[in-house]
C-alpha positions in Angstrom: -71.6 -211.2 -19.5 -69.7 -208.8 -21.7 -71.9 -209.7 -24.8 -75.1 -209.2 -22.7 -73.9 -205.8 -21.5 -73.1 -204.7 -25.1 -76.5 -206.0 -26.3 -78.4 -203.9 -23.6 -76.2 -200.7 -24.2 -77.8 -197.7 -25.8 -76.6 -196.2 -29.0 -73.1 -194.8 -28.4 -73.1 -191.1 -27.7 -70.5 -188.6 -28.8 -68.0 -187.8 -26.2 -68.5 -184.6 -24.3 -64.8 -183.9 -24.6 -65.2 -182.8 -28.2 -68.7 -183.9 -29.3 -67.0 -185.3 -32.4 -69.6 -186.5 -34.8 -72.5 -185.2 -32.8 -75.4 -183.5 -34.6 -75.7 -179.8 -34.1 -78.8 -178.1 -32.7 -81.4 -177.6 -35.3 -82.2 -174.0 -34.4 -79.5 -171.3 -33.5 -76.6 -173.8 -33.6 -74.0 -171.2 -32.6 -73.3 -170.0 -29.1 -71.5 -166.8 -28.3 -69.4 -167.4 -25.2 -67.5 -165.0 -22.9 -64.4 -167.0 -21.9 -63.2 -166.4 -18.4 -59.6 -165.5 -19.3 -59.5 -162.0 -17.9 -56.8 -160.7 -20.3 -57.5 -157.6 -22.3 -56.6 -158.8 -25.8 -59.2 -161.6 -25.4 -62.0 -159.3 -24.2 -64.5 -160.4 -26.8 -67.0 -163.2 -27.5 -66.0 -166.5 -29.1 -68.3 -168.7 -31.2 -68.9 -172.4 -30.4 -71.0 -175.0 -31.9 -74.0 -176.2 -29.9 -74.5 -180.0 -29.9 -78.0 -181.2 -30.2 -77.9 -182.9 -26.8 -77.1 -179.6 -25.1 -79.7 -177.6 -27.1 -82.3 -177.4 -24.3 -79.7 -176.5 -21.6 -77.6 -174.0 -23.5 -79.7 -170.9 -22.8 -78.3 -167.4 -22.7 -76.9 -166.6 -19.3 -75.9 -170.1 -18.2 -72.4 -171.1 -17.1 -70.6 -173.3 -19.6 -67.2 -175.0 -20.1 -65.4 -174.8 -23.4 -62.1 -175.9 -25.0 -59.9 -172.8 -25.6 -56.6 -172.5 -27.3 -56.8 -175.0 -30.1 -54.9 -174.3 -33.3 -56.4 -174.1 -36.8 -54.8 -177.4 -37.8 -56.5 -179.4 -35.0 -59.7 -180.3 -36.8 -61.2 -183.8 -36.7 -64.6 -184.9 -37.8 -65.6 -181.3 -38.6 -64.9 -180.2 -35.0 -62.0 -178.1 -33.8 -60.2 -179.9 -31.0 -57.5 -179.4 -28.4 -57.0 -176.6 -25.9 -57.7 -176.6 -22.2 -61.1 -176.5 -20.5 -62.0 -173.1 -19.3 -65.2 -171.6 -17.7 -67.4 -169.1 -19.4 -70.9 -167.6 -19.8 -73.1 -168.2 -22.8 -74.2 -164.8 -23.9 -76.5 -165.5 -26.9 -77.4 -168.1 -29.5 -77.2 -167.1 -33.2 -77.9 -168.8 -36.5 -74.5 -168.5 -38.0 -70.9 -167.5 -37.1 -68.7 -164.8 -38.5 -65.7 -167.2 -38.1 -64.9 -168.8 -41.4 -63.4 -172.0 -40.0 -64.7 -175.0 -38.1 -66.0 -174.3 -34.6 -65.2 -176.2 -31.4 -68.2 -177.5 -29.6 -69.5 -176.5 -26.2 -67.9 -179.1 -23.8 -70.5 -178.8 -21.0 -73.3 -176.7 -19.6 -72.2 -176.4 -16.0 -75.7 -175.5 -14.7 -79.0 -174.7 -16.4 -79.5 -171.8 -14.0 -79.3 -168.5 -16.0 -77.2 -166.2 -13.9 -76.1 -163.5 -16.4 -79.1 -161.5 -17.6 -79.0 -158.7 -20.2 -79.1 -155.9 -17.6 -76.2 -157.3 -15.7 -74.2 -157.9 -18.9 -74.8 -154.4 -20.1 -73.7 -153.0 -16.7 -70.6 -155.1 -16.6 -69.6 -154.0 -20.1 -70.1 -150.3 -19.1 -68.0 -150.7 -16.0 -65.2 -152.5 -17.9 -65.1 -149.7 -20.5 -65.1 -147.0 -17.9 -62.2 -148.5 -15.9 -60.2 -149.8 -18.9 -60.7 -153.4 -17.8 -62.0 -156.7 -19.2 -65.6 -157.9 -19.1 -64.5 -161.2 -17.6 -62.8 -159.5 -14.6 -66.0 -157.4 -13.9 -68.2 -160.5 -14.1 -65.9 -162.2 -11.5 -66.9 -159.4 -9.2 -70.6 -159.4 -10.2 -71.5 -163.1 -10.2 -70.6 -165.1 -7.1 -69.1 -168.6 -7.3 -71.6 -171.4 -8.0 -73.0 -173.6 -5.2 -74.9 -176.7 -6.5 -76.8 -177.2 -3.3 -78.0 -173.6 -3.3 -79.2 -174.0 -6.9 -81.3 -177.0 -6.0 -83.1 -175.3 -3.2 -86.2 -173.4 -4.3 -86.5 -169.7 -3.5 -89.4 -168.4 -1.5 -92.5 -167.0 -3.1 -92.3 -163.2 -3.6 -94.4 -161.1 -1.1 -96.8 -158.5 -2.3 -95.7 -154.8 -2.2 -95.9 -153.2 1.3 -97.9 -150.0 1.9 -96.1 -146.7 1.3 -94.3 -145.7 4.5 -94.9 -142.6 6.6 -92.1 -139.9 6.3 -90.7 -140.6 9.7 -87.1 -139.4 10.0 -87.5 -137.7 6.5 -89.7 -135.0 8.1 -86.5 -133.4 9.4 -85.4 -132.5 5.8 -87.1 -129.9 3.7 -87.4 -132.1 0.6 -87.5 -135.4 2.4 -91.2 -136.2 2.4 -91.4 -135.2 -1.3 -88.5 -137.6 -2.1 -90.3 -140.4 -0.4 -93.6 -139.7 -2.1 -91.9 -139.6 -5.5 -90.4 -143.1 -4.9 -93.7 -144.5 -3.8 -95.4 -143.1 -6.9 -93.0 -144.9 -9.2 -90.8 -141.9 -10.1 -87.0 -142.0 -10.1 -85.6 -139.0 -8.1 -81.9 -138.6 -7.6 -80.6 -136.9 -4.4 -77.5 -136.3 -2.3 -78.5 -136.7 1.4 -76.5 -135.0 4.2 -77.8 -136.9 7.2 -78.3 -135.3 10.6 -76.0 -136.6 13.4 -77.5 -139.5 15.4 -78.8 -142.9 14.7 -81.8 -141.8 12.5 -80.0 -142.3 9.2 -80.6 -146.1 9.2 -84.4 -145.6 9.6 -84.2 -143.1 6.7 -82.6 -145.7 4.4 -85.2 -148.3 5.4 -88.1 -145.9 4.6 -86.6 -145.1 1.2 -86.4 -148.8 0.5 -90.0 -149.3 1.6 -91.2 -146.5 -0.6 -89.5 -148.2 -3.7 -91.0 -151.5 -2.8 -94.4 -149.9 -2.4 -94.2 -148.9 -6.0 -93.8 -152.5 -7.1 -90.1 -152.1 -7.8 -86.8 -153.3 -6.2 -84.2 -151.5 -4.1 -80.5 -151.9 -3.6 -78.5 -150.5 -0.6 -74.6 -150.6 -0.6 -72.8 -149.7 2.7 -69.1 -149.8 3.7 -68.8 -152.7 6.1 -70.6 -155.5 7.9 -71.3 -153.4 11.0 -73.3 -150.9 9.0 -75.1 -153.7 7.2 -76.3 -155.0 10.5 -77.7 -151.5 11.4 -79.6 -151.2 8.1 -80.7 -154.8 8.3 -82.2 -154.2 11.7 -84.0 -151.0 10.5 -85.4 -152.8 7.5 -86.6 -155.8 9.5 -88.2 -153.4 12.1 -90.1 -151.5 9.4 -90.9 -154.3 6.8 -90.7 -157.5 8.8 -88.6 -160.5 7.8 -88.5 -162.1 4.4 -88.5 -158.8 2.4 -84.8 -158.3 1.8 -81.6 -160.2 1.2 -78.3 -159.5 3.0 -75.2 -160.0 0.7 -71.9 -160.0 2.7 -68.8 -162.2 2.6 -69.4 -163.2 6.2 -72.5 -165.3 5.2 -70.4 -168.0 3.5 -70.4 -169.0 -0.1 -73.4 -171.3 -0.1 -75.7 -169.0 1.9 -74.6 -165.9 0.0 -75.2 -167.6 -3.4 -78.6 -168.8 -2.3 -79.6 -165.2 -1.3 -78.2 -163.9 -4.6 -80.2 -166.5 -6.6 -83.4 -165.5 -4.7 -82.7 -161.9 -5.8 -82.0 -163.1 -9.4 -85.2 -165.1 -9.5 -87.3 -162.2 -8.3 -88.2 -163.8 -4.9 -86.6 -160.9 -3.0 -86.9 -157.4 -4.3 -84.6 -155.6 -1.8 -80.8 -156.1 -1.1 -78.5 -154.6 1.5 -74.8 -155.5 1.4 -71.2 -154.4 1.1 -69.5 -153.3 -2.2 -69.9 -156.7 -3.9 -73.6 -156.1 -3.7 -73.4 -153.2 -6.1 -73.9 -155.7 -9.0 -76.8 -157.5 -7.4 -79.4 -158.4 -10.1 -82.4 -156.8 -8.5 -85.5 -157.2 -10.7 -87.3 -154.0 -11.7 -84.8 -151.8 -9.9 -86.4 -148.7 -8.6 -83.8 -147.3 -6.2 -80.0 -147.6 -5.5 -78.7 -146.3 -2.2 -75.0 -145.7 -1.3 -74.1 -144.8 2.3 -70.8 -142.9 3.1 -69.2 -142.9 -0.4 -66.0 -141.5 1.0 -65.2 -144.7 2.8 -62.3 -146.5 1.2 -64.1 -149.9 1.5 -66.3 -148.8 -1.5 -63.3 -149.0 -3.8 -62.8 -152.5 -5.1 -59.4 -154.1 -4.6 -59.5 -156.4 -7.6 -59.2 -155.5 -11.3 -60.5 -153.2 -12.8 -61.0 -151.7 -9.3 -64.4 -150.0 -9.8 -65.9 -147.7 -7.1 -69.4 -148.4 -5.8 -70.5 -144.8 -6.4 -69.6 -144.8 -10.1 -71.2 -148.3 -10.6 -74.5 -147.2 -8.9 -74.5 -144.0 -11.0 -74.2 -146.2 -14.1 -77.1 -148.3 -12.9 -79.2 -145.3 -12.2 -78.6 -144.0 -15.7 -78.9 -147.3 -17.6 -81.9 -148.7 -15.7 -83.7 -145.4 -15.1 -84.0 -145.9 -11.3 -83.8 -143.5 -8.3 -80.5 -142.7 -6.7 -79.7 -141.7 -3.1 -76.2 -140.9 -2.0 -76.1 -140.4 1.8 -73.7 -139.8 4.5 -72.9 -137.7 7.6 -70.3 -135.9 5.5 -70.2 -134.8 1.9 -67.5 -135.8 -0.6 -66.3 -133.5 -3.4 -67.9 -136.0 -5.9 -71.2 -135.7 -4.1 -71.0 -131.9 -4.2 -70.3 -132.1 -7.9 -73.4 -134.2 -8.5 -75.5 -131.4 -7.0 -73.6 -128.6 -8.7 -74.1 -130.1 -12.1 -77.8 -130.7 -11.4 -77.6 -134.4 -11.8 -79.0 -134.8 -8.2 -80.9 -132.6 -5.8 -79.7 -131.9 -2.2 -81.4 -133.3 0.8 -80.3 -131.3 3.8 -81.9 -130.1 7.1 -82.1 -126.4 8.0 -79.5 -125.0 10.3 -81.7 -124.9 13.4 -82.2 -128.6 13.2 -78.5 -129.2 12.6 -77.5 -127.2 15.6 -80.1 -128.9 17.8 -78.9 -132.4 16.7 -75.1 -131.8 16.8 -72.9 -131.8 19.9 -70.9 -128.8 21.1 -67.4 -128.9 19.4 -64.5 -127.2 21.1 -61.0 -126.9 19.7 -57.4 -126.9 21.1 -54.8 -125.4 18.8 -51.0 -125.4 18.8 -50.8 -122.1 20.7 -52.9 -123.5 23.6 -50.9 -126.7 23.6 -47.7 -124.8 23.9 -49.0 -123.0 27.0 -50.6 -126.1 28.5 -48.2 -127.9 30.9 -50.5 -130.9 31.1 -50.5 -131.4 27.4 -46.6 -131.3 27.3 -46.5 -133.9 30.0 -49.2 -136.3 29.0 -50.2 -135.4 25.4 -53.7 -134.5 26.4 -54.6 -130.8 27.0 -56.3 -129.7 30.2 -59.5 -129.0 28.3 -59.7 -132.6 27.2 -59.1 -133.9 30.7 -61.8 -131.7 32.0 -64.3 -132.7 29.4 -63.5 -136.4 29.9 -63.9 -136.1 33.6 -67.3 -134.3 33.3 -68.5 -136.7 30.6 -67.6 -139.8 32.7 -70.1 -138.6 35.3 -72.9 -138.9 32.8 -71.9 -141.9 30.6 -69.2 -143.3 28.3 -66.5 -141.1 26.7 -65.1 -141.8 23.2 -61.4 -141.2 22.5 -60.4 -141.3 18.8 -56.7 -141.8 17.9 -55.4 -141.9 14.4 -53.4 -145.1 14.7 -53.6 -148.4 16.4 -50.8 -150.3 18.3 -48.2 -149.3 20.8 -44.9 -148.4 19.2 -45.1 -144.7 18.1 -43.6 -143.1 15.0 -41.1 -140.4 15.8 -40.8 -136.9 14.6 -38.8 -133.8 15.3 -40.0 -132.1 18.5 -39.5 -128.6 17.0 -40.8 -128.8 13.4 -42.6 -132.2 13.5 -40.7 -133.4 10.4 -40.7 -137.3 10.3 -37.6 -138.8 11.8 -35.9 -140.9 9.1 -32.9 -143.1 8.7 -29.8 -141.5 7.0 -29.0 -144.6 5.1 -32.3 -145.8 3.6 -34.8 -143.0 4.6 -36.9 -145.6 6.6 -38.9 -144.4 9.6 -37.0 -144.4 12.9 -38.6 -146.1 15.9 -37.9 -146.4 19.6 -36.2 -149.6 20.6 -37.0 -151.5 23.8 -33.6 -150.6 25.2 -34.4 -146.9 24.8 -32.3 -146.3 21.7 -33.3 -145.5 18.1 -33.3 -147.7 15.1 -34.6 -147.9 11.6 -37.7 -149.9 10.9 -36.5 -150.9 7.4 -32.8 -151.6 7.5 -32.4 -152.1 11.3 -29.4 -149.7 11.7 -29.0 -147.9 14.9 -29.2 -144.1 15.0 -27.4 -142.9 18.1 -26.9 -139.2 17.1 -30.0 -138.1 15.2 -30.5 -134.4 14.1 -33.4 -133.0 12.1 -32.3 -132.2 8.6 -35.0 -129.5 8.4 -34.4 -127.4 11.5 -31.3 -129.0 13.2 -33.3 -130.0 16.3 -32.3 -133.0 18.3 -35.4 -133.6 20.4 -37.9 -136.2 19.3 -41.6 -136.6 20.0 -44.1 -139.4 19.4 -45.6 -138.5 16.0 -48.7 -140.6 16.6 -49.4 -142.6 19.8 -51.6 -145.7 19.1 -54.8 -146.8 20.7 -53.2 -149.2 23.1 -50.7 -146.7 24.4 -53.5 -144.1 24.8 -55.6 -146.6 26.7 -52.8 -147.2 29.1 -52.3 -143.5 29.7 -56.0 -142.9 30.3 -56.2 -146.0 32.5 -53.6 -144.5 34.8 -55.3 -141.1 34.8 -58.7 -142.5 35.6 -57.9 -145.7 37.6 -61.6 -146.3 38.7 -63.0 -146.2 35.2 -63.0 -149.2 32.8 -61.1 -148.6 29.5 -62.1 -150.4 26.4 -60.3 -150.4 23.0 -61.8 -150.9 19.5 -59.5 -151.4 16.6 -58.1 -153.8 14.1 -57.6 -156.7 16.5 -61.0 -156.4 18.1 -63.8 -154.1 16.9 -66.6 -153.5 19.3 -70.1 -153.0 17.9 -71.8 -151.5 21.0 -70.9 -150.3 24.5 -73.4 -150.0 27.4 -74.6 -146.6 28.7 -72.2 -146.6 31.7 -69.1 -144.6 32.6 -66.2 -145.9 30.5 -63.4 -144.7 28.3 -63.6 -146.1 24.8 -60.4 -145.7 22.8 -60.9 -146.4 19.1 -59.2 -145.9 15.8 -61.1 -144.1 13.1 -63.9 -146.2 11.6 -64.0 -148.7 14.5 -66.0 -146.6 16.9 -68.7 -148.6 18.7 -72.2 -147.3 19.1 -73.0 -146.3 22.7 -76.5 -147.0 24.0 -78.0 -143.5 24.4 -74.9 -141.8 22.8 -71.6 -140.8 24.2 -71.4 -138.1 26.8 -68.3 -136.7 25.2 -65.6 -137.4 22.6 -61.9 -136.5 22.4 -60.4 -136.4 18.9 -56.7 -136.6 19.4 -53.7 -135.8 17.0 -55.9 -134.1 14.4 -52.8 -132.7 12.8 -51.6 -136.2 12.0 -54.7 -136.9 9.9 -54.5 -133.6 8.2 -50.8 -133.9 7.3 -51.1 -137.0 5.2 -49.6 -136.5 1.7 -52.9 -137.0 -0.1 -55.3 -134.8 -2.1 -58.2 -136.0 0.1 -56.5 -135.6 3.5 -58.8 -132.8 4.7 -61.9 -134.4 3.3 -61.1 -137.7 4.9 -60.2 -136.2 8.3 -63.5 -134.3 8.4 -65.4 -137.5 7.5 -63.7 -139.4 10.3 -64.4 -136.6 12.8 -68.0 -136.3 11.8 -68.5 -140.1 12.1 -67.1 -140.1 15.7 -68.9 -136.9 16.7 -72.3 -138.1 15.4 -72.2 -140.8 18.1 -72.1 -138.1 20.8 -75.3 -136.8 22.4 -76.7 -133.5 21.2 -75.6 -130.2 22.7 -78.9 -129.9 24.6 -78.1 -133.2 26.4 -74.6 -132.0 27.3 -72.7 -133.7 24.5 -69.3 -132.2 23.9 -66.5 -132.9 21.4 -62.9 -131.7 21.9 -60.7 -131.8 18.8 -56.9 -131.3 19.1 -56.1 -129.5 15.9 -55.4 -126.0 14.7 -58.8 -124.2 14.8 -58.2 -122.0 11.7 -57.9 -125.0 9.3 -60.8 -125.5 6.9 -61.8 -129.0 8.0 -61.7 -128.1 11.7 -63.9 -125.1 11.1 -66.3 -127.2 9.1 -66.6 -129.6 12.1 -67.2 -126.7 14.5 -70.0 -125.4 12.3 -71.1 -128.9 11.3 -71.1 -127.9 7.7 -69.7 -130.7 5.5 -71.5 -129.4 2.4 -69.8 -126.0 2.7 -66.4 -127.7 3.0 -67.1 -129.9 0.0 -68.2 -127.0 -2.1 -65.0 -125.0 -1.2 -62.9 -128.1 -2.0 -64.7 -128.4 -5.3 -64.0 -124.8 -6.2 -60.3 -125.4 -5.5 -60.3 -128.5 -7.7 -61.9 -126.6 -10.5 -59.2 -124.0 -10.4 -56.4 -126.6 -10.3 -58.0 -129.0 -12.7 -57.9 -131.9 -10.2 -60.5 -134.8 -10.0 -63.4 -135.0 -10.0 -63.5 -132.0 -12.3 -61.0 -133.8 -14.6 -60.6 -137.5 -15.3 -57.3 -139.0 -14.3 -55.5 -142.3 -14.6 -52.3 -143.6 -13.1 -49.7 -145.7 -14.9 -47.2 -147.4 -12.5 -44.4 -149.9 -12.9 -40.7 -150.2 -13.5 -39.2 -147.1 -15.3 -38.6 -148.9 -18.6 -42.1 -150.4 -18.6 -43.7 -147.1 -17.9 -41.7 -145.4 -20.6 -42.6 -148.1 -23.1 -46.3 -147.8 -22.2 -46.4 -144.1 -22.6 -44.7 -144.4 -26.0 -47.2 -147.0 -27.1 -50.5 -145.4 -25.9 -52.4 -143.1 -28.2 -53.7 -140.5 -25.8 -56.5 -138.0 -26.6 -55.2 -134.7 -27.9 -56.3 -132.9 -24.8 -54.5 -135.3 -22.4 -51.8 -134.0 -20.1 -49.0 -136.3 -18.8 -47.7 -135.6 -15.3 -44.5 -137.3 -14.4 -43.3 -140.0 -14.3 -42.0 -139.6 -10.7 -40.4 -142.2 -8.4 -42.8 -144.1 -6.1 -42.5 -147.0 -3.6 -42.8 -150.4 -5.3 -45.7 -152.7 -4.2 -44.8 -154.8 -1.2 -45.8 -155.6 2.3 -47.8 -152.6 3.8 -45.6 -150.7 6.2 -42.5 -152.7 5.1 -39.5 -151.7 3.0 -40.1 -151.2 -0.7 -38.9 -153.6 -3.3 -35.3 -153.4 -4.5 -36.5 -152.6 -8.0 -37.5 -148.9 -8.4 -40.9 -148.0 -9.6 -42.3 -144.9 -11.3 -45.8 -143.5 -11.7 -47.2 -141.2 -14.3 -50.6 -139.4 -14.0 -52.7 -138.9 -17.2 -55.3 -136.1 -17.0 -58.0 -135.2 -19.4 -60.8 -132.6 -19.2 -64.5 -133.6 -18.8 -65.9 -135.4 -21.8 -62.6 -137.2 -22.7 -62.7 -139.8 -20.0 -64.1 -142.5 -22.3 -61.4 -141.9 -24.9 -58.7 -142.0 -22.2 -59.9 -145.3 -20.9 -60.2 -146.8 -24.4 -56.6 -145.7 -25.2 -55.3 -147.2 -22.0 -57.1 -150.5 -22.6 -55.9 -150.7 -26.2 -52.2 -150.1 -25.1 -52.4 -152.6 -22.3 -54.0 -155.2 -24.6 -51.2 -154.7 -27.2 -48.6 -155.2 -24.5 -50.3 -158.3 -23.2 -50.7 -159.8 -26.7 -46.9 -159.2 -27.3 -46.1 -161.1 -24.1 -44.8 -158.1 -22.2 -45.4 -159.0 -18.5 -43.7 -160.5 -15.5 -41.2 -158.0 -14.0 -42.2 -155.4 -16.7 -45.9 -155.3 -15.8 -47.6 -152.0 -15.7 -50.5 -151.2 -13.4 -53.1 -149.0 -15.0 -55.8 -147.5 -12.7 -58.6 -145.2 -13.8 -59.8 -142.6 -11.3 -57.4 -143.7 -8.5 -58.7 -142.6 -5.1 -55.2 -141.7 -3.8 -53.0 -139.6 -6.1 -50.9 -137.9 -3.4 
């Protein structure tokens, strides 16, 4: 039996482990491979030999597996051997290699499906260079994990282009119809869109996508979260029907998401809507990129090299020559800069339309709170109680609070300085037995006095959503109270009297709009130690107020914050563009981003000092710091025992590329020398939070 099996066996093949003795491909026998190592000093292509049996499958863009890490002495049968199997992408095939020694062979073509096209590769390289990261790390964000079952399923046949849409909601903006016509005619306009309050913005995005599709091109829409994806998805389906666009979110699951991604890559679907991972979607013949609410922190990637969706889509618009639409209810400083520099045109409605669509905004300042007995007793001023009572007679009332949860943070009742532990500077909190204790070290604090003013009275710095819901439930016992926050986020609420208590960003949409809204503890949002505190507070307030009915229908918003502050005045006038322009003017005077380019270098003090001594910064760079900072750890918990420092590096416009290149070179040098572990240094270009 053994002899018969040997007699019937085919000619022995070379083992795929090394392909020792196998013949090379006759044409273009060398493959350039991007190895998925993700370390900066290996951020380049490596050459491998292409065995003849893999010639047909080894096409540019496919996933491969290669042996990596073999030494120069490990050569047998003309092949370099050894090393571990790692994944990679085949970038190109060439006739000869620049490497003088013997090459290792491709171990395996994982899939014949080309997933890395030249446009995506060029975009990933541009993003890696801008953020001082590695190409492999960017491609991990850009190309989803493989699903063999999804690859085997055929994608649907592409549909013909739809007709050009009517202006619809774009008629409310002076340049809106012209923007839509330009897209439908095949042009590539770039605009910053300040949307009117109300639900019409989703329809506006859908019509812009339809105009791009009508020109025979593709469109990409990136939004902050899944709830917004559902609203845009519904608007696109209502306008274009099903089968025209793909939805790329993590909630879909790996197989379904990869199947949708492949349909886009193959050209079967020409429109995409999704969250930040969709910013790299390989849309064929891209004609328009849309980003909604660029100030939302969800647009900033958490994984290295931490790109921001706004910058990635700007790169796509520049490299692929497509249209660009940056929209939102508010306006960030970066968006205002795009208009000021002439890179994009503004899309805004005239003041009469804005006033007709916005609710009435009323303010309650510190002086009124001091005279208001109801506010001292229950934290809600009399005006807020009155507006809530009148609003409940007509429909639901939204209550926005800056924090979730029940246990409040404590502050001095006189000067509002945070109450901190004398031993570790941790935040003090009220215990169940009525005493005070530190949230970090657990020590009791029986005789606390404010180090700023000497006061001994404490107040709740921020009362969370659950506590606020309990207070309102006692005040309005016959009215249902719903909460929306981290534990449970509501999508919609019915058009019926109810109190809806929500944290910022979790506000559900009310059918027919809210009758009123109360924006509580505004000073807490404005007092955050961050450069963007005012901009972020205004963005959150606008998002909640836009869910309220217009002033003509009785919609009213009460904000508990000092009326003279710039963000509060911008909300009262509903003028986010004016606020952004004034913030931009301040940044120009102070040299803060986005006028300048900035990077942060954080780590243990000795590692930061070593890095700053190693890096060759541009001549016009300014080093700020280093200064102490909390070490990474559990959010809200005590910092690590090991101290950390952070230095900020700032360069003027035009030197951002040189700064990123210098940071990447220094980090690569440290990695190659084996500096790591406890001495790691975190480098981040354009950090969203710089204090």
